C-alpha positions in Angstrom: -50.6 -15.9 -10.2 -49.4 -15.2 -6.6 -46.0 -16.5 -5.4 -45.4 -17.2 -1.8 -42.0 -16.9 -0.2 -41.8 -20.7 -0.6 -42.2 -20.5 -4.3 -39.5 -17.9 -4.9 -36.0 -18.9 -5.7 -33.5 -17.6 -3.3 -31.1 -15.0 -4.6 -27.6 -16.1 -5.2 -25.2 -15.0 -2.5 -21.5 -15.3 -2.8 -19.8 -17.3 -0.1 -19.0 -15.3 3.0 -16.0 -17.4 3.9 -12.8 -18.0 2.0 -10.8 -21.2 2.2 -7.3 -21.2 0.9 -4.4 -23.6 0.7 -0.7 -22.9 0.5 2.5 -25.0 0.5 5.9 -24.5 2.0 7.9 -26.3 -0.7 11.4 -27.5 0.3 13.9 -28.8 -2.2 16.7 -31.3 -1.5 19.1 -28.4 -0.6 16.7 -27.3 2.1 15.7 -24.2 0.2 12.1 -22.7 0.1 10.1 -22.0 -3.0 8.9 -18.4 -3.0 7.0 -16.2 -5.4 7.1 -12.4 -5.6 3.5 -11.4 -6.2 2.3 -8.1 -7.6 0.4 -7.1 -4.4 2.1 -8.6 -1.4 5.7 -9.1 -2.3 7.5 -12.4 -1.5 5.3 -15.2 -0.2 4.7 -19.0 -0.4 2.6 -20.1 -3.3 -1.1 -20.7 -2.6 -4.6 -19.6 -3.2 -8.3 -20.3 -2.9 -9.8 -23.8 -2.9 -12.2 -24.2 -5.8 -15.5 -26.0 -5.5 -15.3 -29.8 -5.4 -11.5 -29.6 -4.8 -9.6 -31.2 -1.9 -7.3 -29.0 0.2 -4.3 -31.0 -1.0 -5.3 -30.7 -4.6 -5.8 -27.0 -4.2 -2.3 -26.5 -2.8 -0.8 -28.7 -5.6 -2.8 -26.8 -8.3 -1.9 -23.3 -6.9 1.8 -24.1 -6.7 1.8 -25.4 -10.3 -0.2 -22.4 -11.6 2.0 -19.8 -9.8 5.4 -21.4 -10.2 5.4 -24.2 -12.8 6.7 -26.6 -10.2 4.9 -30.0 -9.5 4.8 -30.9 -5.9 4.1 -33.8 -3.6 2.4 -33.0 -0.3 4.4 -34.4 2.7 2.2 -33.4 5.5 -0.5 -31.1 6.8 0.9 -28.5 9.1 -2.0 -26.4 10.4 -4.4 -23.5 9.9 -4.1 -19.7 10.1 -7.6 -18.2 10.5 -8.3 -14.5 9.8 -11.4 -14.2 11.9 -12.2 -10.6 10.9 -12.1 -11.4 7.1 -13.5 -15.0 7.4 -10.4 -16.5 5.7 -9.0 -19.9 6.6 -5.6 -20.7 5.2 -4.6 -24.4 5.3 -0.8 -24.9 5.2 1.1 -27.9 3.9 4.8 -29.0 3.7 5.7 -30.3 0.3 8.6 -31.3 -1.9 9.2 -30.6 -5.6 8.8 -33.6 -7.9 9.0 -32.0 -11.4 8.2 -29.1 -13.6 10.1 -26.0 -14.6 10.1 -22.8 -12.6 8.3 -20.1 -14.4 6.4 -16.9 -13.6 2.7 -16.2 -14.1 0.2 -13.3 -13.7 0.3 -14.0 -10.0 4.1 -14.4 -9.7 6.5 -11.8 -11.0 9.5 -13.8 -9.8 9.9 -17.5 -8.7 12.8 -19.2 -7.1 14.2 -21.4 -4.3 16.0 -19.5 -1.5 17.9 -20.6 1.6 15.7 -20.5 4.6 17.3 -17.5 6.4 17.3 -15.5 3.2 13.7 -16.5 2.4 12.4 -15.5 5.9 14.0 -12.1 5.5 12.3 -11.6 2.1 8.8 -12.4 3.3 7.4 -9.2 4.9 3.6 -9.3 4.3 1.4 -9.7 7.3 2.0 -12.9 9.2 3.3 -14.9 6.1 6.8 -15.2 7.7 5.2 -16.6 10.8 3.2 -19.1 8.7 6.4 -20.4 7.2 8.2 -20.6 10.6 5.3 -22.6 12.0 5.4 -25.0 9.1 9.2 -25.5 9.5 8.9 -26.3 13.2 7.5 -29.8 14.0 7.0 -28.8 17.6 4.3 -26.4 16.7 2.2 -28.8 14.6 -0.6 -29.2 14.1 -1.5 -25.6 14.8 -4.6 -23.4 14.7 -3.7 -19.8 14.8 -6.7 -17.3 14.9 -6.1 -13.6 14.5 
């Protein structure tokens, strides 16, 4: 039997783009929810969007998995696109609506921190800038490519 190219099944290729979602979670005291991850230090909770999952649901799931906190999305803020690595990070503003703060394999520490303190704690890449853009209504919606 001879197989033509049309008869062969294409080889599985992993996706070449990554879509992630993160949330800037502000409590009633105006404090920001941060995690201290094992690789990047202090950051906002978030992660990859799974197949057949909305952007909002990905942000909600990631915050719950990494912090134990249930959130309600308040608004979409914008996108940070890492062109070189083909990563798009969708950013949301949210508020806590339940749950108990707890750590996970992705979060060594979890807590709410005053904005100025939180911004000083976040030092990885442009994560601080992402938070600042989400906290400033004048910059939204934003698309930042780097």
